[in-house]
C-alpha positions in Angstrom: -1.4 15.0 12.6 -1.0 12.8 9.5 -3.6 11.6 7.1 -3.3 8.9 4.5 -5.6 8.8 1.6 -5.7 5.7 -0.7 -7.1 5.6 -4.2 -7.0 3.2 -7.2 -9.0 0.2 -5.9 -11.7 -1.3 -8.0 -13.0 -4.4 -9.7 -10.8 -6.2 -12.3 -10.7 -9.5 -14.2 -8.1 -12.0 -13.3 -4.9 -11.2 -15.1 -5.6 -7.5 -15.0 -3.8 -4.7 -13.4 -4.5 -1.9 -10.8 -2.4 0.9 -9.4 -3.0 1.9 -5.9 -1.9 5.4 -4.6 -1.5 6.7 -1.0 -0.9 10.3 -0.4 0.4 11.4 3.0 -0.5 14.9 4.3 0.0 16.8 7.6 3.0 17.7 9.8 6.0 15.5 9.7 9.8 15.8 9.1 10.2 12.7 7.1 8.5 9.5 6.2 10.7 6.6 7.4 8.7 3.9 5.6 5.5 3.4 3.8 3.8 0.2 2.9 0.7 -1.6 1.8 -1.2 -4.2 3.9 -4.3 -6.1 2.9 -7.1 -7.9 4.8 -9.4 -10.4 3.0 -12.8 -11.3 4.4 -12.4 -13.3 7.6 -8.6 -13.1 7.4 -5.9 -11.3 9.3 -4.3 -8.2 8.0 -1.0 -9.0 6.2 1.9 -7.2 4.7 1.9 -6.9 0.9 4.8 -4.6 0.3 6.9 -2.0 2.1 9.5 0.5 1.2 11.9 2.1 3.7 13.6 5.4 3.7 16.8 3.9 2.5 15.0 2.4 -0.5 14.9 -1.2 0.6 11.7 -3.1 -0.1 10.0 -6.0 1.4 7.3 -8.1 -0.5 5.1 -10.9 0.6 6.0 -14.1 -1.1 2.5 -14.5 -2.6 2.9 -11.3 -4.7 6.6 -11.3 -5.5 7.1 -10.7 -9.2 3.7 -9.4 -9.7 3.5 -6.2 -7.5 5.9 -3.3 -7.4 6.0 -0.7 -4.7 7.4 2.8 -5.5 7.4 6.3 -4.0 7.3 9.9 -5.1 9.0 11.9 -2.3 8.0 15.3 -3.7 4.3 14.3 -3.4 4.7 12.2 -0.2 3.0 9.4 -2.2 3.5 5.7 -2.4 2.2 3.5 -5.2 1.5 -0.2 -5.6 1.5 -1.4 -9.2 -0.4 -4.7 -9.2 -0.1 -6.8 -12.3 -1.4 -10.4 -13.1 -4.0 -10.1 -10.4 -5.5 -13.2 -9.0 -8.9 -13.8 -7.3 -7.0 -14.5 -4.0 -5.7 -10.9 -4.2 -9.2 -9.7 -3.3 -9.0 -7.7 -0.1 -9.2 -4.4 1.5 -5.8 -2.7 0.9 -4.5 -0.4 3.7 -1.8 2.2 3.4 0.7 2.4 6.3 3.3 5.1 7.1 5.9 5.5 9.7 6.8 9.1 10.1 9.1 11.3 12.2 7.4 14.4 13.8 10.2 14.4 15.3 9.2 11.3 17.3 8.2 8.2 15.4 4.5 7.5 14.8 2.6 5.0 12.7 -0.5 5.8 10.7 -3.1 3.9 8.7 -5.3 4.9 5.8 -9.0 4.0 5.6 -8.5 1.2 3.1 -9.5 0.7 -0.5 -11.3 -2.4 -1.9 -9.7 -4.5 -4.5 -11.8 -7.2 -6.1 -10.5 -9.6 -8.7 -13.1 -11.8 -10.6 -12.4 -15.1 -12.2 
C-alpha cells in the first residue's frame, strides 16, 4: 500500500553534514507522523527525530541541536538535516511513517547507511 524510499546517506568526516530524504508513495489519506530511527551495529533501533501532523517534533537527546526534521507535504517527503556529525552517529537510518488509509498503519523504509569517520 505504502512505500517509503530513503536517500542521502553516505560517508562523511566528523563535523560534516548530510541531509536524508524519505518519500512516501501509495494510497493513503494523510500522513499522521513521519520520523527517523537508527540502528548501529549490535545496537537496538532508536528514535532519532519525529514530526507529527500537528507540527510537533520529538528529538533524541543525543542529537538535539544538531539535527533538524522537516517535511514537504506536497511531496509527501520528510527530511533530516544532520549537522556536526559525530562518529557515534554512524548507523543505518530508517524512515518511519504512520498513515491513515483510512485506518492507521505504520510503515518502514529499507534504511540508508550513514557513516561518520574520525
